[in-house]
N, C-alpha and C positions, 0 to 999 in steps of 0.2 A: 809855487811858481812867482818868479820874480822879475818885475817888469819897470824898468828904469828908479830901482831904487838910489839913496844918496851914493852906496857904496860901490856902483855898478853903473854909475854916471860921472863924467870927468868932461870940464870946458876948458878951449884957452890950449889944447894939447898940439904940439907941434912935429909934426912930421914932414918927411922928405918924399917918400913914396906910398902907392896904393897898400905897396903889402906893409910898410911901415901901419897906416891909419887901420889896416884888418889887425894887427899885431896888438894894438894899444886896446882895442875896441875888444880883443879877447882876453887879454891880459887882465881885465876887472874879472870877467867871468871865472877865468883861472884863480884868480886870487881871492876869490871868494868859495873856491870848493864846485862850482857849477858846472864848471867844464873840465876834461884833463888838456896837458898840452900839445895832444894828439890832435885835438878839434882844432885849434890854433892854426897848425899846418895844413890841417884838411880844409882850412877856409881859403889858406892862399894858395894851397895847389888848387883848387877849384877855380880860382881866379886865373892861375897861370893858363890852366888848359883850356878853360870854357871862353875866360875873358870877361868884360864888365857885366854881365850879365843880371847881376844884382842892383846895378845903380838903375832904381825902378823911375827916379823922376829928377828934377833937375836940382842939384845940389844932395841928392839923397841916394846913399849907398844901405844895403842891407846883408852883408854878408854872412852866410852861413852853411853848413854842410851836413851831412847825412847824421842822425842818432847815434847811427854805431862808431861814427869816430871819435864820440867821446864826452858824449851830453849826461852829465850827474842831475841835471834838476832842470828842467824848462825855464827860460830866463831870457832876458832882452837887455843888451848894456847900452849905453851910449857914449861915444866921444862926438863932443864938437870941435872942428878942427880951428886951430888960431886962421891958418893960411887955407883956402880950398885947394885941393890935390886934383888931378887930371888922374882920372881912372881909364882911358880911352874909348870912352862911349861918345857915340859922335854927336848925339844931341843933351845928353844931360849931365856933361863934364861942364866946370869942375866940381866937386864934390867937398861938399863941410859937414855935414850931418850924416855921422858912420853908427847905423844901429847893429851891433852883432847878435844875431839870432841863434838859441840853442834851445831844440826840441828833444825830446825822445818818444815822440809819436807823432802820427800826421796829425791827430786829432790837436794836440800840442801845438803843433807848428800851425795848425788852422786859427786857433786862438788867439795865439801870441800874433800873426799877421793880422786878424783882425782889430785887436786892439791899437797896434800900429797904422793901420789904416784910418782909423777913426780920428786919431791924431794928428796924421801928415795930411788928411785930405782937406784941412784947412788952411789954406796960405798965411792966414794970421799967425797961426802955431810955427809954422816952419819959419817964416821971419822971427818970430820971438826965439827958437830956439838958435837961430841965427847969431842973434845979438844978447843970448844969456850969457852973464858973466859970473853966476855961481848957480848952486844947486838948486837955492832959493827961487832963485828965475823958471828953473825946469817945474820945480814942484807947483810951483803959481800956475803954467800952463797946463800941466796933469791937473790941477783939480779945478780947472776950467772946462775940463772935459769930463767930468763927473756929472 
C-alpha cells in the first residue's frame, strides 16, 4: 500500500481543466506501476458520466474508479494545483488538492479513505497542503498526523 509517498506527490501543478487534474494525479500512479492507463481513463469517464461527485469538501477532490478498471496496488497520489480549477461542484469548487485513489478491494478502499479522512479532517492540514512548496512540506504534515 502506497500513501502520499514522494514519488506519487507533486506540488505546483498547472492544469487548465478538471480532466487535466485527474490525469496528472493518475499519471503519478501510472509511472510507478500502481495502476494501468485504463484506470486514468475510467476516472475521467466517471467524472464525465457522474459529475463532480468526488469533490468531497471545499478545495478537495478524490477521483477514483473501480478496482477492475486497472489497479495493481492500493495507493493514493496527491497533486496540488498551482491555481484552483472548477470541477462543477455547486458548493465545493474550486479544487486545489487532488488525491487520486486506487484500491483493488473494498477493504483497501476503506483503509485508504480512512487515512485520507484523518489527514483532511483537520483544516490546518488542508491549509498547509494548499501552501506547500515541496515534498518536505507534505512529509512534515504527514508526520504531524502520526
